[in-house]
C-alpha positions as CSV (number, residue, x, y, z in Angstrom):
1,M,35.5,51.5,-64.2
2,K,31.9,51.8,-62.8
3,W,30.3,51.3,-66.0
4,F,32.3,48.1,-66.8
5,N,31.3,46.5,-63.2
6,T,27.7,47.4,-64.1
7,I,28.2,45.4,-67.0
8,C,29.9,42.6,-65.4
9,N,27.3,42.3,-62.9
10,A,24.2,42.4,-65.6
11,I,26.0,39.7,-67.6
12,G,26.6,37.7,-64.2
13,D,22.8,38.0,-63.2
14,G,21.9,37.3,-66.5
15,F,23.8,34.0,-66.7
16,I,22.2,33.1,-63.3
17,D,18.6,33.7,-64.4
18,I,19.5,31.4,-67.3
19,G,20.9,28.8,-65.1
20,R,17.6,28.9,-63.0
21,E,15.4,28.6,-65.9
22,V,17.4,25.5,-67.3
23,D,17.4,23.9,-64.0
24,Y,13.6,24.5,-63.5
25,H,12.8,23.2,-67.2
26,K,15.7,20.2,-66.6
27,P,13.1,17.5,-67.0
28,A,11.6,18.8,-70.0
29,I,15.2,19.7,-71.6
30,F,16.5,16.2,-71.3
31,V,13.2,14.3,-72.2
32,G,13.2,16.7,-75.1
33,L,16.8,15.9,-76.2
34,G,16.3,12.2,-75.6
35,V,13.1,12.1,-78.2
36,I,15.3,14.3,-80.7
37,G,18.1,11.7,-80.3
38,M,15.4,8.8,-80.8
39,G,14.5,10.4,-84.0
40,L,18.1,10.8,-85.3
41,T,18.7,7.3,-84.2
42,I,15.9,6.2,-86.6
43,V,17.4,8.4,-89.4
44,S,20.7,6.9,-88.9
45,A,19.7,3.3,-89.0
46,V,17.7,3.6,-92.1
47,K,20.6,5.4,-93.9
48,R,23.0,2.8,-92.7
49,S,20.8,-0.2,-93.4
50,R,21.8,0.7,-97.1
51,K,25.3,0.1,-96.6
52,L,24.7,-3.1,-94.9
53,D,23.9,-4.4,-98.4
54,D,27.2,-3.8,-99.6
55,I,28.8,-5.8,-96.5
56,L,26.6,-8.7,-97.6
57,D,27.5,-8.6,-101.2
58,E,31.2,-8.7,-100.2
59,S,30.6,-11.8,-97.9
60,E,28.8,-13.5,-101.1
61,N,31.9,-12.9,-103.2
62,R,34.1,-14.3,-100.5
63,K,32.0,-17.3,-100.4
64,Y,31.8,-17.6,-104.1
65,N,35.6,-17.7,-104.1
66,I,35.9,-20.1,-101.4
67,E,33.5,-22.5,-103.0
68,T,35.5,-22.2,-106.3
69,I,39.0,-22.7,-104.7
70,D,37.5,-25.8,-102.7
71,S,35.8,-27.3,-105.9
72,Y,39.2,-26.9,-107.9
73,I,41.2,-28.7,-105.3
74,E,38.9,-31.5,-105.1
75,Q,39.0,-31.9,-109.0
76,Y,42.6,-30.9,-109.8
77,G,44.5,-31.3,-106.7
78,R,46.0,-28.8,-104.3
79,E,49.4,-28.4,-106.0
80,N,47.9,-28.0,-109.6
81,T,45.4,-25.7,-108.2
82,A,48.0,-23.6,-106.7
83,D,50.3,-23.5,-109.8
84,V,47.1,-22.4,-111.9
85,Y,46.4,-19.5,-109.4
86,A,50.0,-18.5,-109.0
87,A,50.2,-18.4,-112.8
88,E,46.9,-16.4,-113.1
89,Y,46.9,-14.1,-110.0
90,G,50.6,-14.3,-108.9
91,E,52.8,-16.0,-106.3
92,D,50.8,-14.9,-103.4
93,K,48.0,-16.8,-104.1
94,R,50.2,-20.3,-104.3
95,K,50.4,-19.8,-100.5
96,L,46.7,-19.2,-100.3
97,V,45.8,-22.4,-102.1
98,M,48.2,-24.5,-100.3
99,T,47.1,-23.4,-96.9
100,F,43.4,-23.3,-97.8
101,D,40.9,-24.3,-95.3
102,K,37.1,-24.3,-96.3
103,K,35.8,-24.3,-92.8
104,H,38.4,-21.6,-91.4
105,E,37.6,-19.4,-94.4
106,L,34.0,-19.5,-94.0
107,L,34.4,-18.7,-90.4
108,N,36.7,-15.8,-90.9
109,D,33.9,-14.7,-93.4
110,K,31.4,-14.4,-90.6
111,I,33.8,-12.6,-88.4
112,T,34.4,-10.2,-91.0
113,V,30.7,-9.6,-91.6
114,A,30.0,-9.1,-87.7
115,V,32.7,-6.8,-87.3
116,D,32.0,-4.6,-90.3
117,T,28.4,-4.4,-89.1
118,V,29.3,-3.6,-85.4
119,K,31.4,-0.7,-87.1
120,L,28.6,0.5,-89.3
121,F,25.9,0.6,-86.6
122,A,28.2,1.7,-83.8
123,P,27.5,5.4,-84.2
124,T,23.8,4.7,-84.0
125,G,23.8,2.4,-81.3
126,A,25.7,5.0,-79.3
127,L,23.1,7.6,-79.9
128,F,20.4,5.5,-79.0
129,A,22.0,4.7,-75.9
130,V,22.7,8.6,-74.9
131,S,19.0,9.4,-75.9
132,S,17.6,6.6,-73.7
133,L,19.8,7.8,-70.9
134,S,18.7,11.3,-71.3
135,I,14.9,10.4,-71.2
136,L,15.7,8.4,-68.1
137,Y,17.6,11.2,-66.2
138,G,14.6,13.9,-67.2
139,Y,12.1,11.2,-65.8
140,K,14.4,10.8,-62.6
141,V,14.5,14.5,-61.9
142,L,10.7,14.8,-62.5
143,S,10.1,11.9,-60.1
144,G,12.4,13.4,-57.4
145,R,10.6,16.7,-57.6
146,F,7.2,15.2,-57.2
147,A,8.5,12.8,-54.5
148,G,9.7,16.1,-52.7
149,A,6.4,17.8,-53.3
150,V,4.3,15.0,-52.1
151,A,6.7,14.7,-48.7
152,A,6.2,18.5,-48.2
153,F,2.3,18.2,-48.5
154,N,2.2,14.9,-46.2
155,G,4.2,17.0,-43.6
156,V,1.7,19.9,-43.8
157,S,-1.3,17.6,-43.9
158,E,-0.1,15.7,-40.6
159,A,0.5,18.9,-38.9
160,F,-2.9,20.2,-39.9
161,R,-4.4,17.0,-38.6
162,A,-2.6,17.3,-35.4
163,Y,-3.7,21.0,-35.1
164,R,-7.4,19.9,-35.8
165,E,-7.2,17.1,-33.0
166,R,-6.0,19.9,-30.4
167,V,-8.6,22.1,-31.5
168,Q,-11.3,19.4,-31.3
169,K,-9.9,18.3,-27.8
170,E,-9.8,21.9,-26.4
171,Q,-12.6,24.1,-28.1
172,G,-14.8,21.2,-29.6
173,N,-16.0,20.3,-33.0
174,S,-18.0,23.2,-33.6
175,W,-15.0,25.4,-33.6
176,D,-13.0,23.3,-35.4
177,T,-15.6,23.2,-38.4
178,Y,-15.6,27.0,-38.2
179,Y,-11.6,27.1,-38.3
180,M,-11.6,24.7,-41.4
181,T,-14.3,26.3,-43.5
182,G,-14.7,29.8,-42.1
183,Q,-18.6,29.3,-41.7
184,N,-21.0,28.9,-38.8
185,K,-19.1,30.5,-36.2
186,P,-20.3,29.2,-33.0
187,V,-21.9,31.6,-30.4
188,P,-20.0,31.2,-27.1
189,E,-22.4,30.2,-24.2
190,V,-22.1,32.7,-21.3
191,E,-23.1,31.9,-17.9
192,I,-24.9,34.7,-16.1
193,T,-24.2,34.5,-12.2
194,D,-25.0,37.9,-10.9
195,E,-28.4,39.0,-11.2
196,E,-27.6,42.4,-12.0
197,F,-26.9,41.4,-15.7
198,L,-30.7,40.3,-15.7
199,E,-32.0,43.9,-15.6
200,P,-33.0,45.1,-18.9
201,K,-30.6,47.7,-20.8
202,P,-31.5,50.6,-23.2
203,G,-32.4,48.7,-26.6
204,D,-32.9,45.3,-25.1
205,L,-36.1,43.5,-25.5
206,V,-38.3,43.1,-22.7
207,E,-41.1,40.4,-22.1
208,G,-43.9,40.5,-24.8
209,E,-41.9,42.0,-27.6
210,M,-40.4,40.7,-30.6
211,D,-37.7,41.5,-33.0
212,E,-38.7,40.1,-36.3
213,D,-35.4,41.2,-38.2
214,R,-33.1,39.3,-35.4
215,L,-35.6,36.3,-35.3
216,I,-35.2,35.6,-39.0
217,E,-31.4,36.1,-39.1
218,A,-31.1,33.9,-36.1
219,D,-33.5,31.2,-37.8
220,E,-31.6,31.2,-41.0
221,L,-28.0,31.3,-39.6
222,V,-28.2,29.0,-36.8
223,N,-31.3,26.4,-37.9
224,C,-30.6,26.5,-41.7
225,M,-26.8,25.7,-41.7
226,P,-26.1,23.2,-38.8
227,E,-22.6,22.5,-38.1
228,S,-22.8,18.8,-38.4
229,G,-24.6,19.0,-41.8
230,L,-21.4,19.0,-44.2
231,P,-20.7,15.4,-45.8
232,N,-16.9,16.2,-46.4
233,Q,-14.5,18.8,-46.6
234,Y,-15.5,19.8,-50.0
235,C,-18.9,20.5,-49.3
236,F,-19.9,24.4,-48.3
237,Y,-23.1,26.0,-47.5
238,F,-24.9,28.6,-50.1
239,G,-27.2,30.4,-48.0
240,P,-26.7,33.7,-45.8
241,N,-23.0,33.3,-45.6
242,S,-22.9,34.6,-49.2
243,P,-24.1,38.1,-50.5
244,L,-24.7,36.2,-53.6
245,W,-27.8,34.3,-52.0
246,T,-31.3,35.5,-52.1
247,G,-33.3,32.5,-50.8
248,N,-35.2,32.4,-53.9
249,P,-34.6,28.5,-55.1
250,A,-35.1,29.6,-58.7
251,I,-32.7,32.7,-58.8
252,D,-30.3,31.0,-56.6
253,M,-30.3,27.9,-58.9
254,L,-29.7,30.0,-62.1
255,T,-26.9,32.1,-60.3
256,L,-25.0,29.0,-59.4
257,R,-25.5,27.3,-62.5
258,G,-24.2,30.7,-64.5
259,R,-21.0,30.6,-62.1
260,Q,-20.4,26.7,-62.6
261,S,-20.3,27.3,-66.7
262,I,-17.9,30.4,-66.1
263,F,-15.5,28.3,-64.0
264,T,-15.9,25.4,-66.5
265,D,-15.1,27.8,-69.4
266,R,-12.2,29.0,-67.2
267,L,-10.8,25.4,-66.6
268,I,-10.8,24.9,-70.3
269,A,-9.0,28.0,-71.4
270,K,-6.5,28.3,-68.6
271,G,-6.2,24.5,-67.9
272,A,-6.5,24.9,-64.0
273,V,-8.8,26.2,-61.3
274,V,-8.2,26.4,-57.9
275,L,-11.1,25.9,-55.3
276,N,-10.4,29.1,-53.8
277,E,-11.0,31.0,-56.6
278,V,-14.5,29.7,-56.7
279,L,-14.9,30.1,-53.1
280,D,-13.8,33.6,-53.4
281,H,-16.0,34.2,-56.4
282,L,-19.3,32.8,-54.6
283,E,-18.0,34.9,-51.7
284,L,-18.0,31.8,-49.4
285,G,-14.7,32.5,-47.8
286,I,-11.4,30.8,-49.1
287,T,-9.8,28.0,-46.9
288,P,-6.5,26.6,-46.3
289,G,-7.3,23.3,-48.3
290,G,-8.7,25.4,-51.1
291,A,-5.3,26.7,-51.9
292,V,-3.9,23.3,-52.7
293,T,-7.0,21.7,-54.2
294,G,-8.9,22.2,-57.3
295,W,-9.2,21.2,-61.0
296,I,-6.7,20.0,-63.9
297,K,-7.8,19.9,-67.5
298,G,-7.2,16.6,-68.5
299,N,-7.3,14.9,-65.0
300,G,-10.7,14.2,-64.3
301,D,-14.1,15.3,-65.6
302,N,-12.8,18.3,-67.3
303,K,-15.6,20.5,-65.9
304,V,-16.2,22.4,-62.7
305,D,-19.4,21.1,-60.7
306,F,-21.0,22.4,-57.9
307,G,-23.0,19.4,-57.3
308,L,-26.2,21.0,-58.4
309,D,-27.6,17.9,-60.2
310,K,-27.1,16.1,-56.6
311,I,-29.3,19.0,-54.9
312,E,-32.1,18.4,-57.5
313,M,-31.9,14.6,-56.9
314,D,-31.2,14.4,-53.1
315,P,-33.7,16.7,-51.1
316,S,-31.3,16.4,-48.0
317,R,-29.1,18.9,-49.8
318,T,-31.8,21.5,-49.5
319,I,-32.6,23.2,-46.2
320,W,-35.7,25.1,-46.1
321,C,-35.7,28.4,-43.9
322,K,-38.3,30.8,-42.8
323,D,-40.6,32.3,-45.4
324,D,-39.5,29.3,-47.9
325,K,-36.2,30.3,-48.4
326,A,-34.0,27.7,-49.7
327,V,-30.1,27.0,-48.4
328,Y,-28.1,24.5,-50.6
329,I,-25.3,22.3,-49.9
330,L,-22.9,22.5,-52.7
331,E,-20.4,19.8,-53.0
332,F,-17.4,20.7,-55.5
333,N,-16.1,17.8,-57.6
334,V,-12.1,18.8,-57.2
335,D,-9.5,16.6,-58.8
336,G,-7.6,16.5,-55.6
337,V,-4.4,18.3,-54.9
338,I,-3.2,20.2,-57.6
339,Y,-0.6,22.8,-56.5
340,D,2.1,20.5,-57.5
341,K,1.0,20.3,-60.9
342,L,0.5,23.7,-61.7
343,N,3.7,24.2,-63.3
344,R,2.7,21.8,-66.1
345,V,-0.4,24.0,-67.0
346,K,-0.2,25.7,-70.2
């Protein structure tokens, strides 16, 4: 019976997977059913409106009969009219004429038309109500999921803010910037108190000597990328911190515009681009914020912009280093937090 248990388990797992998929797509399912129901409602209303003409025709016939009886009663009297109707249509009509009341009969006609109309369009109205509830329920489910995602993100943001405050308080703003962006690691200050550390060691520079490579590296990494020079959290240095950087303004600008075009094409093709994809491609180092922010097609400029036009218009976004090498301050035009919208991207 082992094979039987295996089949039962496989069927059970299949139903579980189907249930998960249905639950995941519940908003789309209910909204879709509601839209289909609305379409069927319109078709049903059109078809049933044709039958409404029959109800109105019957009402007109009843009104004609009422007016005819009323006119006969006025001309020949109630008893004579009753005799005529009894002789022509049967004794049942005698009672009808004898108890005839024009106002009462017209009221009964209106009531009959109203009841028949309600019966005619009741299924259409029920279908419309069910379709509306289906759309509203799908919207409610989607709103609940969005509210949960926002609440979770707010909790993470608050925890991250508290963490940054502790880092700033205990280690300073420079270390906080380094932990957030992964760039410009501060050099700890070492206080030398023992004179034996002042003695030159093998490989150390002595007075009168100069290590050009070390001077250039220090100049580029420290002077060219100051810790406090970034306008906001979406700004990053493109300089010695990236292997793609050459220091040649023409080459680097050409490189950046090419990468910018690549990611704009990717946004149009895929529907979404996460900021960390761009940072990793430029080898600038990914960040926690870059994992949840980025671009969504149809939600903004529909293009990935590194801020290269700002660099050309604003000289402060270009930092000139030794040997006329240029470091750029990139500013990405992200659409904001997109991680909660990625499941809607097709």
